[in-house]
C-alpha positions in Angstrom: 0.0 0.0 0.0 1.4 3.4 -1.0 1.6 6.4 1.2 -1.1 8.1 -0.8 -3.5 5.2 -0.2 -2.7 5.3 3.5 -3.3 9.0 3.6 -6.5 8.5 1.6 -7.7 6.0 4.2 -6.9 8.2 7.2 -8.6 11.2 5.5 -11.7 9.2 4.8 -11.9 8.1 8.4 -11.4 11.8 9.4 -14.1 12.9 7.0 -16.6 10.2 8.3 -15.8 11.2 11.9 -16.5 14.9 11.2 -19.6 14.1 9.2 -21.5 13.3 12.4 -22.3 16.0 14.9 -20.0 16.1 17.8 -21.8 15.5 21.1 -20.7 17.7 24.0 -20.1 14.8 26.3 -17.8 12.9 23.9 -16.1 16.0 22.5 -12.8 15.4 24.3 -12.5 11.8 23.0 -13.3 13.0 19.4 -10.7 15.7 19.6 -8.1 13.3 20.8 -8.9 10.9 17.9 -8.8 13.8 15.4 -5.4 14.8 16.8 -3.9 11.3 16.6 -5.3 10.9 13.0 -3.8 14.2 11.9 -0.4 13.4 13.5 -0.3 10.0 11.7 -1.4 11.6 8.5 1.3 14.3 8.8 4.0 11.6 9.2 2.7 9.8 6.1 2.7 13.1 4.1 6.5 13.3 4.7 6.9 10.0 2.9 5.1 11.0 -0.3 7.4 11.1 -3.2 6.7 11.5 -7.0 6.1 10.0 -9.6 2.4 9.6 -9.1 0.1 7.2 -10.9 -3.3 8.1 -12.2 -4.9 6.4 -9.2 -2.7 8.5 -6.9 -3.8 11.7 -8.6 -7.5 10.8 -8.3 -7.0 9.8 -4.6 -5.2 13.1 -4.1 -8.0 15.1 -5.7 -10.5 13.3 -3.4 -8.3 14.0 -0.4 -8.3 17.7 -1.3 -12.1 17.8 -1.6 -12.5 16.1 1.8 -10.0 18.4 3.4 -12.2 21.4 2.4 -15.2 19.9 4.2 -13.1 18.8 7.2 -11.7 22.3 7.5 -15.2 23.8 7.7 -16.2 21.2 10.2 -13.1 22.0 12.3 -14.2 25.7 12.2 -17.7 24.8 13.4 -16.2 22.7 16.2 -14.0 25.5 17.3 -16.9 27.9 17.4 -18.9 25.4 19.5 -16.0 25.2 22.0 -15.7 29.0 22.1 -19.4 29.4 22.7 -19.3 26.9 25.5 -16.4 28.7 27.0 -18.3 32.1 26.9 -21.3 30.4 28.4 -19.2 28.9 31.2 -17.6 32.3 31.9 -21.1 33.9 32.1 -22.3 31.2 34.4 -19.3 31.6 36.6 -19.7 35.3 36.7 -23.4 35.1 37.5 -22.7 32.6 40.3 -20.1 34.9 41.8 -22.7 37.8 41.6 -25.1 35.6 43.5 -22.6 34.6 46.2 -21.3 38.2 46.7 -23.7 40.7 45.2 -21.9 43.8 46.6 -18.5 42.9 45.2 -18.3 45.6 42.6 -20.0 48.3 44.6 -17.8 51.3 45.3 -17.3 51.9 49.0 -15.7 55.4 48.8 -19.1 57.1 48.2 -19.8 59.6 51.0 -16.6 59.1 52.8 -14.7 62.0 54.4 -11.0 62.3 53.8 -9.0 64.4 56.2 -6.0 65.9 54.5 -4.4 67.2 57.7 -1.8 65.2 59.4 
């Protein structure tokens, strides 16, 4: 099996993985699988050497097409993570406001400062 065929197989698995919606509970596992697939594919990309056959060229074209879809799915996944982080920050802030509602109130209002020593 040539390097292009191995890369084709990994890219196909990556495409199929990203075709399904990523559930929030299993997101860490999915991200870890994606990272390992990308690392393995990167190692295989270093081994690719010309000349290429017609089958290799067709496989490469399919890989490029899948990569475009995968990239958009990665962007969507990143946006989901960022949204979750913002929501978590808001929840944390609102919880803090509930625990200590007078935290951000200025206490210098109405105080008298004596400038004499």
